[in-house]
N, C-alpha and C positions, 0 to 999 in steps of 0.2 A: 156155498163157497166153499174150495179145500182148504188145505194144513198152508200149503204153499204159495195159492195164491196171491200175495201182498210182492211177497220176495219175483213170484217169477214176470209180476209186473212189474218191476225195478229192473231186472235185470231184459230186458224189449224194448228198455229203451237205450239199452249199448250197443254196438254195435257185436255180431258174432263171425270167426271163431273172434277166439279172445281167453287170454287165461283168470281166473278166476282161484283165489284162495278158498279153501274150506279147513274150516277150524275145528275140533273135535274134543272132546275130553274123556278118558273111558278110565275107567280102573286098571291101576298098572299092574299086568299080570300077560304073556306069554298068547295066551287064545284070546284074548278081548283086542290087543296090539293086532294081533294076524289077522281079524277081522275086520276091524278101521282099512287097513293098509291093505286087502284083496281089494276094496273098493276102489282105490287107481291102478291107474294106467303101471308100468313098468318106468316108464322115463317121467311120467309125479316129480316135482321136487318136493320129498316129504321129510319135517324135523319136530324131532320128541323132544320136549322140556317136562320135567319129571315136575312134580310137587315137592313142596320142603318137606312134607312128609312118611315121600313114595308112594305114598297110596293112587294116585291120581298119575296119566300122562298126559297131556294135551299136544295135540300132534295136529299138524299143519300142513298142508298140501298144496304144493303150485299144478295146475295139472291144464295144458290148454284143452279145453270146451269144445263144440260145436256148437250150443246153441244152449236156449235157455231152461229147452227139457232137456236136457241133458242132464245139468245141472236136479236140475228136482230128481231125476231119476236118483244118484246120488245118494242127497238127503233120505228117500224113499228107505235105497235100501240098508244107508247109518239107522235108519229111525227101528230097524228090523231085531239088531245090536243091543242085548238090554246091558243097562247101566253108559251106553249112550251120550254125553250132552252137546248137542249141537250147537255153535256158535257162529 
């Protein structure tokens, strides 16, 4: 069973295309923020919230996704970014 099988099964219960909210936590530096932001389309609605200590940034992105497979693909690319936490 793959890492994202449970998520994919849950997503397949919804109708597609649909708006999906991604949430990630990354170290607060330009390199990490650029890598995570690059996962999304220019039309995505992205917001940032800095941690109290300033060491981390929570990034939320709303994007129209065409299918559960497209969502899984974003999470798979995100998993390659060192230090990222997917929520």
